[in-house]
Each structure stands twice: as structure tokens, then as C-alpha cells.
N, C-alpha and C positions, 0 to 999 in steps of 0.2 A: 251511341255516341262518344262511349272511349275512340274508336278508331279514327274519327274527325279531330281527338285533342293532339290525337298523338302526332295525324300527319300529318299540322296548322305549324308546332312544332317543329319538325322536321324540314319543313317547307323554312321558315326561319332560319332555320338554323346552316343547311346550308348555304339558304344567301344572302345570309350573316358572314360563310366561313367565304363565301367568293369577292363577296365587298372588302371585308379588311385584308383578303392579295387584291383589289386592284387598287385600293387607298393607298398600303402601304411597303407594295412591292413596288419595284423596277422591273421592267421585262429586257433579259439581255440575255445573246444568246453565250452556253458553255465547255470546255471540253472536255470530255467525261476524265479526271485523271486516277483511279484505281477504285478499290470498294462498293463494289458492282454489289457485289449478289449477299452485302453485309448490314446493316440496322442504317448506317449513315455511308453517302457516297461523296467523293467529294469532284468537286468543278472548279477549273480555273478556267479567271475569266479575267477581262479587264474591260479596269474603267479608271477614264481619268490619264491614262502611262500608264498607271499601277496594276498590276498582276494582281488578282484573291483567289484565295482557295474558299468557295461558300463549299460544306456540307448539305446536301438536300437529305431533308429525312427521309423513309422508303418506305413506301407506303404502300394498301390498295392500287391507290388513282394516281401509280407515279410509275414509271413503263421499264423497262428493263435498255439496260442502256450496254453501251459496249465501248471499253475502253480506246481512247481518242479519236473520236464519233465528237462530232460537234452537235447541240440539243439546247435548246430556248429551254432557259429556267428563268423566276423570278429569281432576284434579290430584294431582301428584305434591307427594307431603305434605310434604317438607323443601325443596320447593326448586317454587313456586308460579311459576314463570315455564314450570315444559316439565310435558307434558299428551299424554295415550292421548283419542281418539276413546270413547267412550264406548262406540263392539258390537264396539272389540275382544273387549274381555272374555267376550264371549260366544260371539264365535268363537270364540279359543283353546279360550273348557271346548270346544265340540263338534268339533276336535282333534280334544285329548286327548280324548276318551272316542271320537268314531269310533273315532280308530289304537287304543287299544285294544279295541272289539269284535276284531278288524282282526286286530290282535292273537290272541284269543283265538282263529279261527278260524283261524291259519294254523296255533295249537298243537294241536285239536281233529285238525287234518288231517292231523300230518308223525305221529298217536297211530292 
């Protein structure tokens, strides 16, 4: 029973993070500027005729990037200096779906 509750909580957390990124960030292309092996990475992107520097936090879901290459990033709408890598949205969606399937299978096994 505890595993079922934990599975539902994990599914809710992954889905909530997916919805947060989907609604509070916008998708754009950014050029990797530097700091590729530290805690945050800098990306330069253009928005409405201006260039911004966006800090993207490195975590297990953000892939390694090469300086000067163009990557898809999601930039926060209210604070254009914070963002996430483009792959995070997909990973959270996949984790949410997989966790939902595991919870469903666990419920079927309990019956």
C-alpha cells in the first residue's frame, strides 16, 4: 500500500513539474556561451530584438552541451534570465506517463 501512495505522489510531482514548465516558460533557441561543466550554464538568445543571457541550471535531466552550438531552451516568461534545457519538458512528461503505467499495473496486481 505504501508503494502505491509513493507511486501516486511521484506521478503527481513529475506531472506538476511538466505543467509548470509548459505554462510558465516559452520555447526558444539559445547559443551555449560558457560554464558548461559548472552548476549553471549561460545561453545567449534573442527576444524582441534584444540579446539576453539566460542561466540554465545543470541537473541530471539537462544534457551536456558544447560552447557555440545552438540548443533548444525554455526561458521563464516573468524572469528571462532563468531557464531550463529543452529536453527537461520531454523527460518529465515521459516520467509521468511511465509512473502512471506502473501505478496502474500495481493496482491491477492488487486486485
